[in-house]
N, C-alpha and C positions, 0 to 999 in steps of 0.2 A: 203512474204514468213514471217514464224515467228522461232525467234531464237530462239534453246533450252535450257533448259542447255544440260551446257557440262560437268562436273563434274569426278575428277579425281578420280581412281576408287583404291585410298589408303587409306580414312579415316579408321582414328582407331581404334573408336567410332563401325562404320560398320562393321568396319572386326572381332570385338573384341565381334560378335556376333556369333551365333546357324544360319548358314543354312536355310533365310527364303522356304516359303512352296510355293509350285508354282505359279504362279502366273497369275490372271486372267482377260485379255484383256476384249478391247472394240471392238466389233465384230458387223455384221448387224447392223441394226434399234433401239436403248435401245431410250424408252417413259418413263421420268421421268412429275414429277411437281417440281422440283428441282435439277440443274442440278450442282454440285460444280468444279469450278476448283484451283488442287493442291490438296496434303491433308500433312501438313504440321501440324503445328502447329491451324492455322485460320483455315485452313481445314478442321480436322478432331473438331473444336472446334465446328464451324459452323454444319457438320454434326449432328452428339450431335446434339448443340441445335434444328434444325431441326428435328430431330426426335424426340426430346417430346415435343415439339411444336402443330405440326403434324404429330401424330400416325399413322395414313390412306395411309400418305401420298405414293412416293414412290422417295426417296432423293437417285441419282446415283455422290459419286465418284469419283473422277478420276485424274492421276499423271502421267505424260510422264517417272515416276524410277519407282522404287520400294521407301513405306514406308519409310520414316529413309534416304534415300539413298542422297536426294537436305540439302537446310542449315538449314532448322532443325534440323537432325542429323549431323552436322559438328559443331557446336558455340562449351564452354570450358565448357560446362553443369555447368553453372547457373543461377537461375531462380530470378533476382533481383528483391526486393518489390520496392526499393527508384526508384523518377524521377531520370531521371536514365542522367548523365555528361550532357549536354547543358539544359535539360530540372530540371533538381536540379538551373540552376541558372534565372529560366524567373522572369519576376517579382512582377507575378501575383498568392500573396501564392492562391488562390484556385482552380489556377488552379495546384496547384504542391500539395493538401492534394486530389485530385479526381484521379489524377492521383497515387498515395497512394491506396488511397482504389483499384483501376481497380487493381494494379500490384495485390494484398491481396485477392483480388476480383479469380482473374486469378486462383495463388499459393494454393488459397482454396477450388479451385476444382479441378486441377493433385493432390492437393495429396487425394481427395477421390476416385480418378480413382485408384491410383497408390493403394491404402487400397480395397478396394472396387474391384482388379481385382487380384489383387497378384502381380502387375507389379515389374518382379525382376529390377529395374535401377540404383541403389545408394544412390535412392529420401534420403537425407539426412538436416535437420536442424541446418547448418553447418554454417549460417552465411556467411561476410567476409572480409578478410583482403583489405584493402588501405594503397598499401605501398610504402616507397618512397630508393633512393640510397643515394642520396644524398641533397644536398642544394638546386635547384630546386625543387625539389618533395616532397621534407618540408614544400616550401611556394605552393605551389599545397598542401597539406596537412592540416595546416593553412588555407587555403582559401576552403576546405572541412568542413573542425568542424567547419568557420563560421556560412555557406547552413546548415550545420545540427543541428545547435541553431539557426537557423532562419526558420527550418518546426519545432523544435520541438522534432525531432526522439530525443533517446539517441545512442550514442557513447562513443568509450572509445578509448582515446590508450593506442598502445603496444609500449614498447619502443624495445632498442636494445638486450635484451640479452631474456628478455621474448619473444621476436621476435623466435628471432635466435632455442626457444628450441622448439618450435613450424614445424616453415619453414628446421629444421633442416641445414641452409645454414647461418653467419652472416653477408651476402650480404645489409639485408640493416637497414637502420639508424633509422627503426621508422618504423609505420601505425597508421592506425586508423579502429579502427572493429565495426564492425554491426551486428543484430547480427536478422536476419529477412531473409534474403537470402539462401533461399536453393540452392542444387548442388545436380548431378543427370550425369546417362549416358546421354546423349541425343536421343543417336540413339533407342539404348535400353525402354525408354520412348515412344516417339514418335511410335515404331513398336509397343511397346506393348497397343500403344491407339488404335492402324490402326486394332488389331487383337479384340479387343472388339467392335466396334463401333453392335448399336442399326440393330435388325431386318432386320429394314426399311431404309434397307442404305445398295446401294452395291458401295463396291470399284471396281474400273477399275484403275491398274496396266500398268509401262508401254506403256501409252498411247496417247502417243502426241494428244493436237487438232493443229492441221494443219488451221485451217481460223474456222472462227465467223460467221450464217450469218442470218438473220432477216428474217424469211419466215409466217406472217399473225402476226397471239400473240404468236408464239415461237421461243424458238430459234433456234438454229441448228447447234450443235456444231461439227468437220467434223475432224474426226483421219484420218488413215493409211487404216482402214481393219471396222467402223462403223459411226455409230452418235448418237448423242445423244437428242431429241429432248424435250422442255422445256422449260417452259412461262415463270419462274425465273433463271436469274444466278448468281453463289457468285462467285464470283473469290479472290478462297486464293491466288496469285500467286504472293506477294509485286515485287521488280525487273521487271518479267516478265512480269506484266500489263498490261508498254508502247508494248509487244508486242504483243498483243490485239488490239492496236488504238490507248490508256486511257493512259491517265498522260503521253503522249507524252511530249517531250523535259525538264521534269518536276524530274526524278526521276531520280540517279547518282548510278552506280554499283557499290560497291566494292568490291573486297574481301581484308578480312587477314585468316591468315598463321596459321597450330599451327603443329606442331610435337608431340611427344612421343615416351617414351620407354618402356619397355615391364615388365613387376612383377619383382620388386628385387626380388634376392637371399634374407634368411635368412642373410649372411654375408653381401652384402650389405643395411638391413637395420641396420645394428650393426655403418656401414663408414655414411649414413645418415642421423641417430641420431633424428632424427626427430617424426609427429603425421603423420595416416596415414588423407585423406580424409577433406582435410583444401583448399579452395579457396583465390589467393588474384589474384585484379585488379589493374593497375597500376597511382597511381596521378597521374602522368601527361600522358592527356590524349597516348599518340604515343608512354607509357612505353609498355611492360613485361605485360603479366597477365601470372601466375604460376601458374599451382594445385598438387596439388599429389590425387590421385583417392582411395578408399578403397582396389583396391587389386591393389598399388602398386607403382602406375603409375607414373612419373612428366608429367608434361605437359607444353609443352614451346610454346603461342601465345605472336607471333608479325609480323609487317609488312605487310604495304597496298598498295593492287594495281587498281588503273583503269580500270577497265572490259571490256571495252566497248562491249565485244565479249565472256563475261565472262569466262570459263572457258576456251574459245578455245586461252584468252588474253592471259596466259602464258606459253610459253615454261619449256622445258623440260629442258631446263639450266636455264631460270629464276625458275627453279623451288627444281633443284639442290645447286644453290647462297641459294637460300631462306633455305634451310636445315642446311645449312652450317652455316649460321646464328645466323639459332635456336640451332645449334651443340656452338655453342661458348660463348648465353647468357644461356645455359648449364653450363657449361665447367664451366666456372664463377662462377656461382653459387655453383657446387658441384666436385670439382677442384678431390676431394675425389672415386669420381666415375664419373671419366672420363671416366674408360671402359665400364660404360656401354652404348650398345647402342642403336639409333632410333626404332625403327621397320616399323613406318610409318610417313610421309609427307603429309596433306593435306590442302586446303584452300575452303574455306565458298564463297557462295556471296552474297550481301542483299542491300538494296534500302537507299538510304539518301537524302536529299534535304539538298539546302541551306537553309534551313531557318528554318530547323530541326521541318519542320513542317508533322505531320504521319494524312494521308488522309485515313476517312471512312466514305463510306455515297454510293450515287444512285450514278453514273454515267449516266443512262438514263433510259431507262423506262424497267424495267426489268432486267438492274446489276450489283448488289451493290460490295463492293474491297472494302477490307482491304489494303492499302500498302504502304510499304515507313513507316518499322519500328525501321528504322535511330538508326541499331544496337542492339536493344534488342529483338531477336523475343521470348524467348519460352512465356514466362509474358501477350506483347501482343500480338502476337496471337493468345495465351487463349481465351484471350477477349472481341478484337476486334473479331474475327471469332464467339462468340457465342454471341453479341450483334447485330453484321452483322448478323445471322437467324431473330432474336426480329423485325430489323429491316422491313428482308424481309417480315413478314410475317405480320408484321401493331401492333405486342404487346410495347406496350411501358411498363415502369420502371424510375427509378434514376437512376441503371444503365447506361441505355442511352443512357439520357438528360446530363450528366456524359462524356461523350464518345462524344459526341457530340460537349458539348465545350469543350474540352484537344482536338482537333481536326480543323482540314483546308484543302487552297489544298497549296499542295509544291509552293512556288517558280520557276518562268519559269526557265532552264541556259541561261549561250549562244552558242550565234553557234556556231558547228563545224568546226577552229579546235584553239576558241580560252577556249573551254572545257576544253578535252582536255590538251589542252598548262598546263589552269591555276588547271587543278582537282592533276595534274600531278605536279606541283610547290612546290602544300598548304602540298599533302603527301611527296616534297623530305622537306623540308621546315620543316615539322614531325617534319621527323624524325631525323636531323639535331640538331635544337634545344632541343628533349629527348635526343639523344644520347647519359650521362651522367645517364640516367633512365631503358634503354634499358638493 
């Protein structure tokens, strides 16, 4: 029995979009040359690249939800070029340089699509601030500066006074600014890409696949009202890859949460006094991510939870507590805007691995997957989906060699209940250690 996505229905990014066109669902028996499950960043990129490489092939892209309702439309709107967090600390300089090239290739691809199809998604080369609140955060900044110097990438310190004029708050003591990251409205970007797929790609939404079956040389994807038959299957399913029997006990489902305001009024903008269109990630990994969007919304993201049943693991009582925690973080930073309400609070689930390794490759004959993004879905999903299509078709490229160099097998997890106990302890410990940075 496959556990399906169980996302809440209050994602702010998705709620801000116009109503979607009616969905086309899976009915009857569909025959394809390639089937792709998951219409997020990876699945959309795989479908597009397959269509380019095989213009006469029939490609079916199927998703359990509407495009942009899942994890790809729920992130904080960063597309980051640098190796992220633990990858930046990897001892192999060549691996980090390859990651950098792959991320930048993904950004170039996304930017090309935004321009080609005029996707209205607040796409912006705004760079990224990594902010510290106090001594603990500043120690992390110093470590980050050393890693950046080792990588050979430019960065600059931004001190408190200059930083406050950007952020509209003096809550942060200093930050490091790097210029290569982009900001966007993730649900708008993902939906825009879904609206402009090549002609030989058929998109089927609200069509959960309940079971996979191998029949001769065909994979059969069984849905509620129909099935898909194809000799090759690509999984852009991230954490849900384990639901199809692959990478079992190797992926950890983690959910992180965000809240945002309605757009600020002119009067509230005067009280805010900062700039529009910037993003700040915490110097301390367990701290708070902060965004001011191009349309005047302030977004707060923190709180991590282990969610073995995905969205169903989070109760309404827990959501309200998370919202209260976000409220405190917001008011601490913007006391003059304490009267500005939140309009939505939402969560998004993603996959991490204990050894922080991404999986990319062939799982068994005719089944390919990119899984476990370790929290960097936009760039990684885009480039890994693109190259997964090349792998499935048999195309060789330098980028394909690079992604095979930087990926591997996620390590095995301890059995339950020890896994759940350990993850909850690690999350609680990180929150306590980072309390001064929240």
